[in-house]
C-alpha positions, -999 to +999 in steps of 0.1 A: +109+426+613+093+456+630+115+469+658+146+450+649+175+470+635+194+455+605+167+429+598+160+419+562+129+435+547+099+412+552+063+416+543+049+422+578+013+435+582-003+452+612-037+437+619-062+429+646-075+395+654-111+394+668-129+367+687-162+379+701-154+409+723-117+401+725-092+417+702-054+413+697-033+438+677-001+424+663+019+419+631+016+390+607+040+377+582+025+376+547+038+343+533+030+333+497+042+297+504+018+292+534-015+276+526-034+293+553-034+314+585-014+304+616-015+319+650+004+311+682-012+296+713-004+329+730-026+349+706-053+322+709-054+325+747-055+363+745-085+359+723-102+336+748-099+305+727-094+273+748-073+257+721-064+227+743-100+215+740-099+216+702-086+183+687-051+185+674-038+174+640-002+166+633+016+183+604+050+192+590+066+222+574+100+236+566+104+243+603+096+208+614+067+189+628+039+206+646+004+201+661-024+225+651-059+232+663-085+246+639-105+277+648-126+304+632-120+341+641-122+375+624-094+397+612-093+434+605-066+447+581-068+484+576-105+490+568-112+454+557-127+429+582-134+392+573-138+357+587-106+337+590-100+300+595-068+297+615-045+269+627-034+274+663+002+260+663+017+246+695+053+254+703+078+282+697+080+299+663+097+330+650+063+345+640+032+346+662+010+350+631+012+342+594-013+349+566-012+327+536-027+320+502-063+313+513-064+343+536-050+372+518-039+362+483-075+355+472-087+389+486-060+413+476-033+423+452+000+421+471+032+439+460+064+432+478+096+446+464+123+439+491+150+457+472+129+489+473+115+482+508+080+484+493+051+464+506+016+473+493-018+457+495-049+465+475-081+447+485-105+436+459-140+452+457-167+425+462-200+433+446 
C-alpha cells in the first residue's frame, strides 16, 4: 500500500472522485474480484453526499456483512473522466475505495505483475 514499508505489492491507483464542485483525491484498490465500485462513508461525506438519507441494502463479502448505499459520482483517473455508480459502505474497512469489474475492467487493459512490481493501465479509445 502507498506509504507503508514492507507491504506486499497491490494494484493501487491514484484518482479523484468528483461530485458537483467537490473533489476528493485518494488511492483505490483495483480488485478483479469486486463487481463494482465501493467508497467509504468518509469519502462520501467529503463529497457532500448525505449517504444516511439513501436507502441501505444489506450484503456480504469475504470481509463479512455490510450495508451499502447506492450513489452516482464521477471519477478522474489520469486523463480519463467518467460516471461511476458506487456503493457507499458503512463500517471500517482496510480500503477507502475499491474499483471493480464494471468500473475499470470494461474500460481498460490492466496489467499487474506483482513479482515485477508492475501495474499498468491502458484506457480503450471510444469512437
